[in-house]
C-alpha positions in Angstrom: 84.3 168.0 -89.3 87.9 168.8 -88.8 89.9 165.8 -87.3 93.5 165.0 -86.4 94.5 161.5 -86.0 97.6 160.8 -83.9 99.9 157.7 -83.8 102.6 157.1 -81.3 105.1 154.3 -81.5 106.0 153.1 -77.9 107.9 150.0 -78.8 111.6 149.6 -78.1 112.6 148.8 -81.7 111.7 150.4 -84.9 108.3 149.4 -86.4 109.4 148.1 -89.8 107.4 148.0 -93.0 104.2 149.6 -91.7 101.5 151.5 -93.2 99.2 154.0 -91.4 95.7 154.7 -92.5 92.6 156.9 -92.0 89.5 155.1 -93.3 85.8 156.0 -93.3 82.9 154.2 -94.9 80.3 156.0 -97.0 77.0 153.9 -97.4 77.0 154.3 -101.2 78.6 152.9 -104.2 79.1 153.4 -107.9 81.4 155.4 -110.0 80.3 158.9 -108.9 83.8 159.6 -107.4 85.7 162.8 -108.2 89.3 162.9 -107.3 90.4 166.4 -108.7 92.7 166.3 -111.7 92.7 162.5 -111.5 89.3 160.8 -111.7 85.9 162.1 -112.9 83.0 159.7 -112.4 85.2 156.8 -113.5 86.8 158.7 -116.6 84.5 156.8 -119.0 85.7 158.5 -122.0 89.4 158.1 -121.3 89.1 154.7 -119.8 89.3 152.8 -123.1 92.8 154.1 -123.9 94.3 152.4 -120.9 96.3 155.5 -120.3 94.3 157.1 -117.5 92.9 156.1 -114.1 89.6 154.3 -114.5 87.0 153.3 -111.8 83.5 151.6 -112.0 82.8 151.2 -108.4 82.8 147.4 -108.6 83.6 145.8 -105.2 87.4 145.5 -104.7 88.4 148.3 -106.9 91.0 150.8 -105.4 92.0 154.3 -106.6 94.8 155.9 -104.5 97.3 158.5 -105.6 99.9 160.8 -104.0 98.5 163.9 -102.3 100.8 166.1 -104.5 99.0 164.9 -107.5 95.8 166.7 -106.5 95.1 170.2 -107.5 92.3 170.4 -104.9 93.2 167.8 -102.2 89.9 166.0 -101.6 88.0 162.9 -102.6 84.3 163.0 -103.1 81.4 160.6 -103.8 77.7 161.1 -104.8 75.3 158.2 -104.9 71.5 157.9 -105.2 69.5 157.9 -101.9 65.8 157.4 -101.1 64.9 161.1 -101.8 67.6 162.3 -104.1 71.3 162.1 -104.4 73.7 162.1 -101.3 77.2 163.2 -101.1 80.4 162.8 -98.9 84.0 164.1 -99.0 87.3 163.5 -97.4 89.6 166.7 -97.4 93.2 166.2 -96.6 95.9 168.7 -95.4 98.6 167.4 -97.7 102.1 166.6 -96.4 105.1 164.3 -96.8 104.8 161.4 -94.5 107.5 161.1 -91.8 109.7 158.0 -91.7 109.0 157.0 -95.2 111.1 154.3 -97.0 111.0 156.1 -100.4 112.5 159.4 -101.1 109.9 162.3 -101.2 107.3 160.0 -99.9 103.9 161.6 -99.3 100.5 160.5 -98.0 98.1 159.0 -100.6 94.4 159.8 -101.0 91.6 157.9 -102.6 88.8 155.4 -102.4 88.2 151.7 -102.3 84.9 150.1 -103.4 83.3 147.7 -101.0 80.1 145.7 -101.1 77.4 148.3 -101.1 79.7 151.1 -99.8 82.8 153.2 -100.6 85.7 153.5 -98.3 87.6 156.9 -98.2 91.1 156.6 -97.1 94.4 158.2 -96.5 97.4 155.9 -96.6 100.9 156.7 -95.6 102.2 156.1 -99.1 100.7 153.2 -101.0 99.1 153.9 -104.3 96.7 151.8 -106.5 94.9 152.2 -109.8 93.2 150.1 -112.6 93.4 146.9 -110.7 96.9 147.1 -109.6 98.6 148.0 -106.4 101.9 149.8 -106.0 101.6 151.7 -109.3 101.4 155.3 -110.2 100.5 157.3 -113.3 104.1 158.5 -114.2 104.2 158.7 -117.9 101.7 159.9 -120.7 101.0 156.3 -121.9 100.2 154.9 -118.5 101.5 153.5 -115.1 104.7 152.4 -113.7 105.6 150.4 -110.5 105.7 152.3 -107.2 106.7 149.6 -104.7 107.8 149.7 -101.1 105.9 152.8 -100.0 106.1 151.7 -96.3 107.3 153.4 -93.1 110.1 152.4 -90.7 109.1 154.2 -87.5 111.7 154.6 -84.7 110.7 154.4 -81.0 109.2 157.6 -79.6 107.9 158.8 -82.9 104.6 160.7 -83.0 102.8 161.1 -86.4 99.7 163.2 -86.9 97.4 163.6 -89.9 94.8 166.3 -90.2 91.8 165.9 -92.5 88.2 167.0 -92.9 85.0 164.9 -93.3 81.7 166.3 -94.9 78.4 164.6 -95.5 75.6 166.5 -97.4 72.6 166.3 -99.7 73.1 166.8 -103.4 70.9 169.1 -105.4 71.1 167.1 -108.7 72.8 164.3 -110.3 76.4 165.3 -111.2 76.7 167.9 -108.5 78.1 166.0 -105.6 81.7 167.3 -106.2 80.6 171.0 -106.1 80.3 171.5 -102.4 83.8 170.1 -101.8 85.2 172.5 -104.5 84.1 175.5 -102.7 85.0 174.1 -99.3 88.5 173.6 -100.7 88.5 177.1 -101.9 87.5 178.3 -98.3 90.2 176.0 -96.6 93.1 177.0 -98.6 92.1 180.6 -99.6 94.6 180.8 -102.5 93.5 184.3 -103.6 96.6 186.4 -102.7 98.5 187.7 -105.6 101.3 189.1 -103.4 104.7 188.4 -104.7 103.4 187.2 -108.1 104.5 189.1 -111.3 102.6 192.1 -112.2 100.3 192.3 -115.2 102.4 194.9 -116.9 105.7 192.9 -116.3 104.1 189.8 -117.8 102.8 191.6 -120.8 106.0 193.5 -121.5 107.9 190.1 -121.4 105.3 188.3 -123.5 105.3 191.2 -126.0 109.0 191.1 -126.3 108.9 187.4 -127.0 106.2 187.7 -129.4 108.5 189.7 -131.6 110.8 186.6 -132.1 107.8 184.8 -133.6 106.7 187.3 -136.1 107.1 186.0 -139.8 106.4 187.8 -143.1 107.0 186.3 -146.5 105.4 188.1 -149.5 101.8 188.5 -148.6 101.9 185.9 -145.9 102.4 187.3 -142.3 101.7 186.1 -138.8 103.2 184.7 -135.6 104.9 181.3 -135.9 103.8 178.3 -133.6 107.4 177.1 -133.2 110.8 179.1 -132.6 112.6 177.1 -135.3 109.8 176.2 -137.9 108.1 178.8 -140.0 104.6 177.6 -139.6 101.6 179.8 -138.8 98.9 177.8 -136.9 95.5 178.9 -135.9 93.8 177.7 -132.8 95.0 175.3 -130.0 98.8 175.4 -129.6 99.6 177.9 -132.4 97.0 180.7 -131.7 98.4 182.8 -134.7 94.9 184.3 -134.9 94.6 185.5 -131.3 96.9 188.5 -131.4 94.7 190.0 -134.1 92.2 190.6 -131.3 94.6 191.2 -128.4 96.9 193.8 -130.2 94.0 196.1 -130.9 93.0 196.2 -127.2 96.2 196.3 -125.3 97.7 199.7 -124.7 100.6 200.5 -127.0 103.1 200.4 -124.0 102.3 196.8 -123.3 102.0 195.4 -126.9 104.6 194.7 -129.5 105.7 197.6 -131.8 103.1 198.4 -134.6 100.6 196.2 -132.8 97.5 197.2 -134.8 99.5 197.1 -138.1 100.5 193.5 -137.4 97.0 192.5 -136.4 95.8 193.9 -139.7 98.5 192.0 -141.7 98.1 188.7 -139.8 94.3 188.5 -140.1 94.3 189.7 -143.7 96.6 186.8 -144.5 94.8 184.1 -142.3 91.6 185.1 -143.9 92.8 183.4 -147.0 92.8 180.0 -145.3 91.7 177.3 -147.8 88.4 175.5 -147.2 87.9 171.8 -147.5 85.0 169.4 -146.8 85.4 169.7 -143.1 85.7 173.5 -142.9 89.0 175.3 -143.2 92.7 174.4 -142.9 94.5 175.9 -139.8 98.3 175.2 -140.6 100.1 177.4 -143.2 103.7 176.4 -144.1 105.6 179.5 -145.1 108.5 177.3 -146.9 106.0 175.6 -149.3 103.0 178.0 -149.3 100.6 175.2 -148.4 97.6 174.9 -146.1 96.8 171.7 -144.3 95.5 170.0 -141.2 91.8 168.7 -140.7 90.3 169.1 -137.2 87.4 171.1 -135.8 88.8 172.2 -132.4 91.3 174.6 -133.8 88.9 176.1 -136.3 86.4 176.9 -133.6 89.0 178.6 -131.4 90.3 180.6 -134.4 86.7 181.6 -135.3 86.2 183.2 -131.9 89.5 185.2 -132.3 88.2 186.6 -135.6 84.9 187.4 -134.0 86.5 189.4 -131.3 88.9 191.0 -133.8 86.0 192.1 -136.0 84.0 193.5 -133.0 86.8 195.6 -131.7 88.2 196.3 -135.2 84.9 198.0 -136.3 85.2 200.3 -133.4 88.8 201.0 -134.1 88.4 201.9 -137.6 90.3 198.8 -138.9 89.5 197.3 -142.2 87.7 194.2 -141.2 86.1 193.2 -144.5 88.2 190.3 -145.2 88.0 189.1 -141.7 84.3 189.4 -141.9 84.0 187.5 -145.1 86.1 184.6 -143.8 84.3 184.5 -140.5 80.9 184.6 -142.1 81.9 181.6 -144.4 83.2 179.5 -141.5 80.2 180.2 -139.4 77.8 179.3 -142.2 79.7 176.1 -142.8 79.7 175.0 -139.2 76.2 176.2 -138.4 75.0 174.0 -141.3 77.0 171.1 -140.1 75.7 171.3 -136.4 72.0 171.8 -137.6 72.3 168.7 -139.6 70.1 165.9 -137.9 73.1 163.6 -138.3 75.5 165.8 -136.2 76.8 163.8 -133.2 80.1 165.2 -131.8 82.5 162.7 -130.4 83.6 164.9 -127.5 83.2 168.2 -125.9 85.6 169.9 -128.3 82.9 171.3 -130.5 81.5 173.3 -127.7 84.2 175.8 -128.7 81.9 176.6 -131.8 79.2 178.0 -129.6 80.9 181.3 -128.6 81.8 182.2 -132.2 78.4 181.4 -133.5 76.8 183.6 -130.8 79.2 186.3 -131.7 78.4 185.9 -135.4 74.7 186.4 -134.7 75.5 189.6 -132.9 77.8 190.9 -135.7 75.9 189.8 -138.8 72.3 189.1 -137.6 70.5 185.9 -138.6 68.9 183.4 -136.2 70.5 180.4 -137.9 73.9 181.0 -135.9 72.1 181.2 -132.6 69.9 178.2 -133.4 73.0 176.1 -134.1 74.8 177.5 -131.0 71.7 176.5 -128.9 71.5 173.0 -130.2 75.2 172.4 -129.5 74.9 174.0 -125.9 71.9 172.0 -125.1 73.4 168.7 -126.4 76.5 169.1 -124.2 74.4 170.0 -121.1 72.3 166.9 -121.7 75.5 164.8 -121.9 77.7 166.3 -119.1 75.8 168.3 -116.6 74.8 165.0 -114.9 78.5 163.7 -115.2 77.4 160.7 -117.1 79.8 161.9 -119.7 82.1 164.4 -118.0 83.5 167.1 -120.0 86.3 165.8 -122.2 88.3 165.9 -125.4 89.3 169.7 -125.2 92.9 168.9 -126.2 94.4 167.3 -129.3 97.0 165.1 -127.6 94.8 163.3 -125.2 91.4 161.5 -125.5 90.2 161.8 -122.1 88.4 164.0 -119.4 90.4 167.4 -119.3 90.2 170.9 -118.2 90.0 172.3 -121.7 86.8 170.3 -122.4 85.1 171.8 -119.2 86.5 175.2 -120.3 84.9 174.7 -123.8 81.5 174.1 -122.0 82.0 177.1 -119.7 82.7 179.3 -122.6 79.8 177.9 -124.5 77.2 178.3 -121.6 78.3 181.8 -120.9 78.1 182.9 -124.5 74.5 181.5 -124.7 73.5 183.3 -121.5 74.9 186.5 -122.8 73.0 185.9 -126.2 69.7 184.9 -124.7 69.5 186.0 -121.1 68.2 182.5 -120.1 69.0 181.4 -116.6 69.5 177.8 -117.4 72.8 178.7 -119.3 74.1 180.5 -116.3 73.3 177.5 -114.1 75.1 175.2 -116.5 78.0 177.6 -116.7 78.4 177.4 -113.1 78.5 173.7 -113.2 81.2 173.6 -115.9 83.2 176.3 -114.0 83.1 174.1 -110.9 84.6 171.2 -113.1 87.2 173.6 -114.4 88.0 174.7 -110.7 88.8 171.1 -109.8 91.9 171.4 -112.1 93.0 174.8 -110.5 95.8 174.2 -107.9 94.7 175.8 -104.7 97.8 175.2 -102.5 101.5 175.7 -102.6 103.0 172.4 -102.9 106.3 171.7 -101.2 108.6 170.9 -104.0 111.9 168.9 -103.9 115.3 170.4 -105.1 115.0 171.1 -108.8 114.2 173.7 -111.4 110.9 174.7 -109.8 112.4 175.1 -106.3 115.2 177.0 -107.8 112.7 179.7 -108.8 110.6 179.6 -105.5 107.9 178.5 -107.8 104.3 178.7 -106.3 101.8 176.2 -107.7 98.6 177.9 -106.7 96.7 179.3 -109.5 98.2 176.9 -112.2 96.0 174.3 -113.7 96.5 170.5 -114.0 96.0 169.3 -117.6 94.1 165.9 -117.7 94.1 162.5 -116.1 96.4 161.6 -119.0 98.8 164.4 -119.1 99.4 164.9 -115.3 101.6 168.0 -115.3 100.4 171.6 -114.6 100.5 174.3 -117.2 99.6 178.0 -117.7 96.6 177.5 -119.7 94.6 178.7 -116.8 95.6 182.2 -117.9 93.1 182.0 -120.7 90.3 180.5 -118.5 90.8 183.3 -115.9 88.8 186.0 -117.6 85.8 183.6 -117.9 86.1 182.8 -114.2 86.1 186.5 -113.5 83.0 187.1 -115.9 81.1 184.4 -114.0 82.2 186.0 -110.7 80.7 189.3 -111.8 77.4 187.7 -113.1 76.9 185.8 -109.8 78.3 188.4 -107.5 81.0 185.9 -106.3 84.1 187.8 -105.1 86.1 184.6 -104.7 85.9 183.9 -108.3 86.8 187.5 -109.2 89.9 187.2 -106.8 90.8 183.7 -108.1 90.9 185.0 -111.7 93.4 187.5 -111.0 95.6 185.0 -109.1 95.4 182.6 -112.0 96.6 185.1 -114.5 99.5 186.6 -112.4 100.7 183.2 -111.0 100.9 181.7 -114.6 103.4 184.6 -115.3 105.9 182.9 -113.1 109.0 181.1 -114.8 109.3 183.7 -117.6 112.9 183.9 -118.6 114.5 187.4 -119.4 113.3 186.9 -123.1 109.7 186.5 -122.1 109.6 182.8 -122.8 108.5 180.1 -120.5 108.0 176.2 -121.0 104.7 174.3 -120.9 105.4 171.5 -118.4 106.3 172.1 -114.8 106.2 168.7 -113.0 104.4 169.1 -109.7 104.0 165.3 -109.1 105.7 162.0 -109.9 105.1 162.4 -113.8 107.1 163.1 -116.9 105.7 163.9 -120.3 107.5 161.2 -122.1 107.2 157.6 -122.8 110.0 156.0 -120.7 111.5 156.8 -117.4 114.0 155.0 -115.3 111.7 155.0 -112.2 109.3 157.3 -110.3 111.9 159.2 -108.3 113.4 162.5 -109.5 110.6 163.4 -111.8 108.8 165.8 -109.4 110.1 169.4 -109.4 111.3 169.2 -112.9 110.5 171.6 -115.7 110.5 171.3 -119.4 111.3 174.7 -120.9 112.0 173.7 -124.5 108.4 173.1 -125.5 107.4 176.8 -126.2 104.7 176.7 -128.7 103.0 180.1 -129.4 100.0 179.6 -127.2 102.2 180.4 -124.2 102.7 183.9 -125.5 99.4 184.5 -127.3 97.1 183.5 -124.5 98.7 185.9 -122.1 98.0 188.8 -124.5 94.5 187.4 -125.3 93.5 187.1 -121.7 95.0 190.5 -120.8 92.9 192.0 -123.5 89.7 190.3 -122.2 90.6 191.7 -118.6 91.1 195.1 -120.0 87.7 195.1 -121.8 86.2 194.2 -118.3 87.9 197.2 -116.7 90.8 195.4 -115.0 93.9 197.6 -114.7 96.9 196.2 -116.4 99.5 198.0 -114.5 
């Protein structure tokens, strides 16, 4: 139901310190609320940190956030009914509010828990979270005050607010947010890539910048994580392993010079990574010749890059023997660890092991790899498809619900579907993808004066990071090929179109050298511990944090698109 609410002030003097509201009551309670990019069924995994919004559905709780904080601007709720689950959603048409007391004041969107019910509401500025009113999530560690978000309305002013209401049955627990996701895609239709950078332009820029990160010292060779430190890092932020696959697939005209030769050198060296009792180290320091770092997520991501490199390297006539020995050893180790009855992963991060294990089974044979992949995939489905433990922990710098956790599950379920052909894995992949999509910005936010507006930056297609790190980034460029793959498997043209937008939009903000920063600030947030206040943060851009994933994933994703037959020019 599309609605427009209208207010007109007919008094002779300004109406001072007033707040307008749109409020509707849903006859259900509990924590089954989704506020995209902000709140996922209460954020149970991140709540203990005190750094993220939290919500239990207890009477009196409030959760209201600025509309420009939402990648998809809706609030949804699911709750158990007599014959299954029910759902409701409030969609908003985001906009600054007229007559606001604060600079750049927008409407706020959220929910309030009542006795036996949940109130959806739009407010003309006030925000609330975690038991406090007049606060916003403006820094990585938590919240800061956001007072005095009221209006002063002159005589004769007319204010209108457009919104949509929806109520519906929910097929299964944990799926109440899914109808609003696809409704938001229909409403905002973000698919056009017109005016966005072309694939070929992006790849030429990224290939040019990759040249600045190439390091060789003796037998050590690879792409450095940092511009000013000679450290080769596999997985997560470093992705020194990813070009070993991508440079074999990309056309010579769109890859760095001697791409295949460098892929060979880099993976030959990275194959010498030292093992320890938790797997293999992922950081190599060129100045000391030492390997270090102990964590599984980066290992899993590196293993998938090796698996892809072996697969295409065999076809390209590359010498993959060292890569295969390393990959087989890593897969043997982690398959054994996962198959141990004591295996109980803390978060969704270990879902990243599923795809390389499935790939290892295809490359080397042996049902043990697939057995371990199945065990992990089934465990994560049991945890997260019902949203009792929403996908989380896919990043190393935040312990909360995040898009990378959902991406890890999407990648895992698609790999299991490809390996087995079983429909349940495709169903689970669609669920995980819908969670991923809640982080994808589907509208072009009106931005204040600042770095982003200087570049006529368009926000649609970028992705919010997590309820803790509330900026947007270009990581969606790597998710895009899987969104396309799922669109092909399910014959969903909207996913295929969205995937191309995600890649090309993320190519914005590249400088003439091919570099770009990680942190555009679309909302009242800064990725630092202290700020002077909430104002002046939005529209900023941190271009100095240029770790290598911002280059590698553009190459990596383009190679995946190329293998799916997508033209890169």
